[in-house]
C-alpha positions in Angstrom: -4.3 25.7 -11.5 -6.6 23.6 -13.8 -7.9 20.1 -12.8 -5.9 18.8 -16.0 -2.8 20.3 -14.8 -3.1 19.0 -11.2 -3.7 15.6 -12.5 -0.7 15.9 -14.7 1.4 16.8 -11.7 0.1 14.1 -9.4 0.2 11.4 -12.1 -3.5 10.8 -12.1 -6.0 10.3 -14.8 -8.8 13.0 -15.1 -11.4 10.1 -14.6 -9.7 9.3 -11.2 -10.3 12.9 -10.0 -13.8 12.8 -10.9 -14.5 9.3 -9.7 -17.3 8.8 -7.4 -17.1 5.3 -5.6 -20.1 2.9 -5.9 -22.2 2.7 -2.8 -23.1 -0.1 -0.4 -26.0 -0.5 1.9 -25.7 1.3 5.1 -25.1 -1.9 6.9 -22.5 -3.3 4.7 -20.6 0.1 5.0 -20.7 -0.4 8.7 -19.4 -4.0 8.5 -16.7 -3.0 5.8 -15.6 -0.4 8.2 -15.4 -2.8 11.2 -13.6 -5.5 9.1 -11.2 -3.0 7.7 -10.1 -1.6 11.3 -10.0 -5.1 12.7 -8.0 -6.7 10.0 -5.5 -3.8 10.5 -5.1 -4.8 14.1 -5.3 -8.6 13.5 -4.3 -9.5 9.9 -4.1 -13.2 11.0 -7.8 -13.5 11.5 -9.6 -15.7 9.0 -13.3 -15.7 7.9 -14.5 -17.9 11.0 -12.7 -15.8 13.5 -13.7 -12.5 11.8 -17.3 -13.6 11.9 -17.1 -14.4 15.6 -15.5 -11.1 16.3 -18.4 -9.3 14.4 -20.8 -11.1 16.7 -19.0 -9.6 19.7 -19.8 -6.2 18.1 -23.4 -7.0 17.8 -23.4 -7.8 14.1 -24.7 -11.3 13.7 -23.6 -12.3 10.1 -23.0 -15.5 8.5 -19.4 -16.7 7.0 -20.5 -16.4 3.5 -21.2 -12.6 3.8 -18.1 -12.0 5.7 -16.0 -13.8 3.0 -17.7 -11.8 0.3 -17.0 -8.4 2.2 -13.3 -9.4 2.8 -13.0 -10.1 -0.9 -14.5 -6.5 -1.7 -11.8 -5.0 0.6 -9.2 -7.0 -1.3 -8.3 -9.0 1.7 -7.3 -12.6 1.9 -8.6 -14.4 4.9 -6.0 -17.4 4.7 -2.9 -15.5 5.3 -1.8 -12.0 6.6 -1.6 -10.1 3.4 -3.9 -8.1 1.3 -4.8 -9.9 -1.7 -4.7 -6.9 -3.8 -2.6 -8.5 -6.6 -2.1 -12.0 -8.4 0.6 -13.0 -10.6 -0.3 -12.9 -14.3 0.3 -16.1 -16.2 3.6 -16.2 -17.8 5.2 -13.6 -15.7 8.5 -14.4 -14.1 8.8 -14.6 -10.4 12.0 -13.5 -8.9 13.5 -15.3 -5.5 13.4 -13.4 -2.2 16.8 -12.0 -1.8 16.7 -10.3 1.7 16.4 -13.2 4.1 19.1 -12.6 6.7 20.6 -9.6 4.8 21.7 -6.6 7.0 20.3 -3.4 5.9 23.0 -1.0 6.7 22.7 2.1 4.2 20.1 4.1 2.1 19.3 2.9 -1.3 20.3 -0.5 -0.4 16.7 -1.8 -0.6 13.6 -0.3 -1.8 10.2 -1.9 -1.5 6.5 -1.4 -2.5 3.1 -2.6 -1.9 -0.5 -1.8 -2.5 -3.2 -1.3 0.1 -6.8 -0.2 -0.1 -7.9 3.2 1.2 -11.7 3.4 2.4 -13.6 6.4 1.4 -17.3 7.1 2.6 -18.6 5.1 0.6 -16.2 3.0 -1.4 -12.5 2.5 -1.8 -9.5 3.6 -3.7 -5.9 1.9 -3.8 -2.7 3.3 -2.8 0.8 2.4 -3.8 4.1 3.4 -2.1 7.8 2.8 -2.5 9.9 3.1 0.6 13.5 2.9 1.3 13.9 0.1 4.0 17.0 1.7 5.7 15.5 5.3 6.6 11.9 4.4 6.1 11.6 7.3 3.8 8.6 7.3 1.4 10.1 7.9 -2.1 6.9 8.0 -4.1 3.2 7.2 -3.9 0.2 7.2 -6.1 -3.6 6.6 -5.7 -5.8 4.8 -8.3 -9.4 3.8 -8.5 -8.4 0.4 -9.9 -5.7 -2.2 -9.8 -4.0 -1.7 -13.3 -0.5 -1.3 -13.3 -0.3 2.1 -14.6 -0.2 3.7 -11.1 2.5 1.4 -9.9 4.7 2.3 -12.9 4.0 6.0 -12.3 5.2 5.5 -8.6 8.3 3.8 -9.8 9.2 6.4 -12.4 8.7 9.1 -9.6 11.1 7.2 -7.3 13.7 6.6 -9.9 14.0 10.3 -10.9 16.1 11.0 -7.9 17.9 7.8 -7.0 18.4 4.0 -7.5 18.4 1.2 -5.2 20.6 -1.9 -5.2 17.6 -4.4 -4.6 13.8 -3.7 -5.3 11.5 -5.7 -3.3 7.7 -6.5 -4.0 5.1 -9.1 -3.6 4.3 -11.3 -6.6 1.3 -9.4 -7.9 0.7 -8.8 -11.6 1.6 -5.2 -11.3 5.1 -6.0 -10.1 5.8 -9.1 -12.2 4.8 -7.4 -15.4 7.6 -7.2 -18.0 7.1 -3.3 -18.2 7.6 -2.9 -14.4 10.6 -5.5 -14.0 12.0 -4.1 -17.4 12.4 -0.7 -15.8 14.3 -2.1 -13.0 16.6 -4.5 -15.0 17.5 -1.6 -17.4 19.0 0.1 -14.4 20.9 -2.8 -13.2 18.7 -3.2 -10.1 18.3 -6.6 -8.5 14.6 -7.8 -8.2 13.4 -9.6 -4.9 9.8 -11.0 -4.5 8.2 -11.9 -1.2 7.4 -15.6 -0.7 3.7 -16.3 -1.2 1.8 -15.7 2.0 4.9 -14.3 3.8 3.7 -10.8 4.9 6.8 -10.5 7.1 9.0 -10.4 3.9 7.8 -6.9 3.4 7.3 -5.9 7.0 8.3 -2.1 6.9 5.7 -1.4 4.3 3.1 -3.4 6.2 3.8 -1.2 9.3 3.8 1.9 7.1 0.3 0.9 6.0 -0.9 0.6 9.7 0.6 3.9 10.5 -1.1 5.7 7.5 -4.5 4.3 8.4 -4.4 4.9 12.2 -2.8 8.3 12.1 -4.6 9.5 8.9 -7.3 7.5 7.0 -9.3 6.5 10.0 -9.2 10.0 11.4 -10.0 11.9 8.3 -12.7 9.7 6.9 -12.1 10.9 3.3 -15.1 11.3 1.0 -13.7 11.8 -2.6 -10.6 10.9 -4.5 -9.5 14.5 -4.7 -9.6 15.1 -0.8 -7.9 11.7 -0.5 -5.0 12.6 -2.5 -4.6 16.1 -1.0 -4.8 14.5 2.5 -2.3 11.8 1.8 0.0 14.2 0.2 -0.1 16.5 3.6 0.4 13.1 5.5 3.2 11.8 3.7 5.1 15.2 3.9 4.5 15.0 7.7 5.6 11.3 7.8 8.8 11.9 5.9 9.9 15.4 7.4 8.3 15.8 10.8 7.2 12.3 12.3 10.0 11.2 14.8 10.7 7.5 14.3 11.6 5.4 17.4 13.6 2.7 15.3 15.5 5.6 13.8 16.7 7.0 17.0 13.9 9.5 17.1 15.2 11.3 13.8 12.8 11.7 10.9 13.0 9.4 7.7 13.9 12.5 5.7 16.8 13.3 7.9 18.2 9.8 7.8 17.7 9.5 4.1 19.3 12.7 3.1 22.2 12.2 5.5 22.7 8.7 4.4 22.8 7.3 7.9 
């Protein structure tokens, strides 16, 4: 199968397939990797605490450098949420609809988020759409930048097979754009958006990112976009169809999603 056809099936541009991330110095890459893993464990650490923690690892750096590296990773040091998206001027922000709402069935609530995936060296971005009740990953896409097209592709992919009652996201420009919200409104889907700085508003996707990183990304140390896409494809198939989930009574997300309970 040609590269062009593979990219079409994956929803990727050919430039994404051939992309080679820009490198950093050997020391900066080491620091980035340390910050990446520590943030996944302790997302509440700000710049001063991250700087102090690096010192315990034998890495003496100043706060200015730590702040720059966290920004390169797309992380906000002030609250526990990746700062991978900012609302665009003029975009409507919808209220959060899920506080104290009981999640009792599949396709009641879907949610989405973006995270970074480190390569060696460099980074790409991953978006996923998840059903809250079953934890089933309905779709995902990888991109070398934060333009909204890969988020739209993931949404279109998910909507091919089902439709949620409520769709939850953060307030980033990818999700507040008229093109993205318009797709949801056209199908009568209610839109919910996290409160700024409230990572727990989208806790199930936050937990998914931790799982993906610890069980796949950190173990594989992906080198290229192509191997990242292939590896994540295998991992999400395992996550949906084989990985037993404690919160689901040790059933798989696919089993719960397809049975509806």
